[in-house]
N, C-alpha and C positions, 0 to 999 in steps of 0.2 A: 200643308207643305208639299212642294213639288218633289217627287220621289225619283231619284236617279241612282239608286244603289241596289238594283235588282240582282247584281252578281253576288251580293252578300246574302240576300234572301229576297225572293219576289214578293211584291206587295202592291196592291192588295191581293188577296186570294179570291178564287171563285166563291161566290156566296155559299155554294153547297158544301164547301169545306168547313165553314163555320157551323152550319146547321148540323152536319153529320157528327162533328165532334160533340156538340152540345147534346144531341139526341142519344149518342152512345152513353154518356154519363147519366142522363136522365132515365133512359129506358133499359140499360144493361149495367155497365160499370163493373162487371165481374172480371176476375183474373183468368186468363187462358191457361189450360194445361194443369190446373190445380184442383179440379173437381169434376164430377160427373153430372152435376145438376145442370138445368137448362141454360141458365145464364152463362155459365162457364163454357158450355158447348157452343152457345151462340158466339162468344168471343173467339173460340177456336175456328168457327166457320168463317168469321170475318177475316181472320188472319189468312186462312187458306184461300179465300176468294181474292184477297189482295195480292198474294203471291202469284196467283194465276193472271191477274191483271198486269203485273209487272212483266210476266213472261209474254203475254200478248203484245204489250206495248213495244217490247224489245225483241220480239220475234224469236224467242228461245224456249219453246215448250219442253225441250229435253234437258234444260239446265236448271240448277237449283237456285232458289232465291233465299238469301239470308238477310234478315233484318238486324240493323244495329242502330244505336242512338244517333250516330253521326257518321259522315263519310270518312272523317279522320280515324275513327275507331275501326271502320271497315278496312281501310288501307293498312292500319297497324296489324290487324288480324292476318291479313294476307301476307304482307311483307315479312313480318316477324316469323310467321309460320313457314314461309318458303326459305328464309335464312336458316331456321332450325332444321329444315330438310336438306340443307347443304348448298344452296345457291351461293355463288361467290362473285362472279363477274356480272355486274348489273349496269344496264344502260338506261338513262333517263333523258327526257327532253330538257332543253334549257328553261322550260316554262313551268316546272313542277311546283306545286304548293308545298308549304312547310310540312303538311301532313305526310308527304313523301320524303322530302329532303332531311328533315330533322330525324325521322326514323332511321333513314340510311346513315346519317352522320353518326348516330349513336353506335352503330356497329362498325362503321368505317374507322372510328378512332382507334380501336384496338386491332385493326388489321383483319377483322373477320371477313370483310367484303372489299371489293374494288368497284368504284363507281365511275362510269364514263358518261359524257354527254353525247347524244346523237348529233350528227352533223346538220347544222342549220345555217344557211347563208345570212349575211347581214341584212338582206332585204326580206328576211323572214320566210325563206323557202326551205322546206325539208329536202336535203340532198340525199336521195336514196342511193345514188352511185357511191358517194363517199361513205354512207352508212354500211353498204355492202362491204366496202373495203375495211371499215372498222371491224365488222363482224369476222371477216376473214383473218384479220390481224390478231384479234382477241375474241374468241368465241363467246357469245353471250349465254349466260344461264337464265337471266331474267331481263325483260324489257318492259319498262313502265312509261306510258305516254299519257299526258293530259290531252283529252280529246279536244278541248278548247281552253286556251289560256285565260285565266281569271283576271289578267292584267290588260291584255291587248285584244282578247276575243278571237285570236287566230285559231282556226280549226286545223288540226293535224290530220294528215292522210293515214289514219290508223289502219285501214285495211291493207294498204301497201306496206306499212312498217311492220305490222304483225305477221303478214305473209312472209316477209323477208326473215323476220326473227324465227319463224317456225322452220324455215329451211335450214337453220342452224341449231334446231332442237331446243330453243329457248321457251320458257314460260312467259306468257304475255299478260299484262295488266293494263287496262285503260281506265282512266279517271274521267267519268262522265258527269261530274258534279255540275258542269256548266252546259251540258248537252242533252241529258236524258229527257225524253219527251219533247225535245226541240229539234235536234238533228237526228234524222232517221238512221238507224244503224242495225244491221242484221246480226245480232249476237248469236244466232244459231250456227254461224260459221265456226269451224273447229280451230280457226286461227286465234280466236278470242277465248282465253282460259278464264280470266276474271274481268269483270266490269263493275265499277263502283258507281252508285247513284246517290244523290242528295235529295231527299224528299221535298225540302223546303225551297229549292231553287227552281230550276226549269220544269220540274214536275208540278209546281204550284201547290204543294201540300204544306203542312205545318212543320215547324222546327221540331227536332227531337226524334225524327224517324228518317233513317237512311238505310243503306245496305249494299249488298253486292250480289251479283250473279256469278255462278261458277260452274265449271265443268265438274260434275260429280265424280268423275274417274280419277281426279287428281287427289293424291294423299296430302292433305294440308293439316299438319299437327295443330291442335288448339294452343292458344297462348293465354287465354282467359278461362277461368274455371268457376264452377258454381252450380247451383241447382237449376234443373231444367224441367222439373215435373215429369221426368221420363227416366226410367231405370234408376230410381233413387238409391237402391241398395248398392249400385256399382259406383265405386269411388273414382273410377276413370270416367272421363267425359264420354258420352255415347259415340259410337262410330257412325251413326246415321246422320245425314245432313237434311235439314238445317240444324237439328238439335245440338250437334257438336259445337256450334259456334253461337248459340243463342242461350245465354245463361242469365238467370235473374228474371224479374218481372218485366215483361215487354211494355212498351208505350202503346197500349191498345187504343187509346183515344187518338193518338197520333196516326196509328194505322187506319183508323176510321176516317180521319181527314185525308190521308194519302189515297185511300180507296176511292173517296169521292172525287179527289183531284184527278186521278188517272181516268176515271169514268168521264169526267168533264173533258179531259184532253182527248180521249178517244172519240168523244162526241163531236168536238170541234174539228178533229183531224190534225195530225202533226204538221201537215203542209200548211194549213191555215195559221197555226201558231207560229211557224217559221216565217211565213210571208208577212205576218203582222209585225213580228219583231224586226225583220229586215226593213220594212217600211219605216219603222220608228228609228232604226239605226241611221238610215239615209237622211232622215229629217234632222237628227241630232248632228250628224257631220256637217250638213249644209248650214245649220245654225252656227256651229262653232267656227266654221270657215269664214263667216261674215266679220269676225273680229280679228284685227291685225295682231293682237297681243297673244293669241292662242296658237300653240304649236302642237299638232296631233302627232303622237308617237306610234310607230309600228303599223301604219295603215297603208297598205300597198294594193293597187287595183287588181292585180292578178291572183290575189289570195282570197280565201273565204273566211268570214268572221261571223261570230254571234254578236249580240247587241251590246258589246263592251267597247268603249273608246277611252283611251288614256291620253292625257295631254299635259302640257306645261303652260304656265302663264308667265309672260315676260315680267320680271321685276318682282314677282310674288312667289314665295316658297309654297310648296304643296300644302304643308300644314297650315300656313297662314290663309291660303285660299280656302281651305276647308272651313275655317272659322268665318270667313266672309260669306261664303255660300250659305252657311247655317243661319247667319244673321239675316240674310235675304230670303230665308224660307226655302232653301234648296238642299236636299240631302244628296251628298256625294261621298265617295271614299277617297282618302288621300294617303300618301305615304308609300310603303312597300307592299301593302295588301297581302301579306303573308307569303310572298313569292320573291325573295331577294335575288335568287339566281336569274329570274326573268329580267329584273332591273339591271343586274350586272351585264347581262347580254345586250340590253338595249341602250346601255350607257346612262341610265337614269338613277343609278345607285350612288350615294345612299339616301338622297332626298326623296326619291320616288316620284310619283305622278299624281295628278288629279284624275280619278276614274269616274266616268259617267257610264251607267248601264241602264238600258231600257228593257221593257218587257211587254207582254201582251196588253197589259192594262195601262201603259203610259198614255196620258191624255193630252189633248190640246192645251188644257189649262196648265199641265206640267211644263210644256214647252214655252208657254207664254211667261210663266213665272221665271223660268230659266233665262229667257231673253231679258227680262227686267233686271235680273241679277247681273247679267253680263253687261248690260247698259250701265248699271251702277259702277261696276268695276272700271269700265272704260272712262267714265266721267271722273273717276278719282285716282287714276294712275298718275 
């Protein structure tokens, strides 16, 4: 099958990811933080090394790395903790994932918080002048920005947005689910308080391992509780980070896979991974533009994008198109892709779009199979 759903999860993974996970269970397999024997200590060392690799990749040696099962859980820990701490006025981009918007909606319903959207023009340009005016009119407590839209691939100017937010004393959160390991970002800057990553997307690791990077000076109350293998007599969660936010048995085999994936990425170089994906994105757009019945949504020449392209097909709903592509052996994502606000902004709500997303390993064979599927659609319209 031709795989064009890398925004959901990158596939395939580097071979070292598969072998590292297999070797962990065959040669170790112990639980970390639950014993002093060699196997448990080996698992501890693997986790510690992987934290250091995340810090190296994201240029943030002074910040703490917290592992979670998913980026959605990471965002919930951050957002719910900050709301518990008293943040009320929150700004988000129009492109946020339901991991953000559903969490905020829960608290917005009872008036706990007020949520505003950052100013973005209809040609997908973040308007920093208007954003400054927004902040002057209603001072932000928290600003959350998706570094790249999971629908359109648009890359947000997070450095400029977070710098502006800090001028007004706001806490900043960037969702790097579609960019960590792909778009270089210096998280050592003090304008970035929290950054969330998804191990199985642009980091090319396995599912089940994600997390966030945080400024350790920020007091973030825990919202999940349980055993940590640390200070077990204390019925309060530990004050130390990352133990304060890592409860229960960790996905250590997933961490082994993430460890191998980051080493692979550092070996390739983030520039090479970026350039390869950009090459594949250009090839994808050129192919789609050959067909009269395809309309690409949200693609503007003056903006920067990761390898995600959304489109409509004339005369075919997005859901029906998904079934057709599947029968033709092409994997795509259709519908609202867990980001209804983005579709409302783009005018593609409620039906959504057909989303194609490329990655480092997208092949010539993938493109050829996609061409054959598009030819089939053209012949049968």
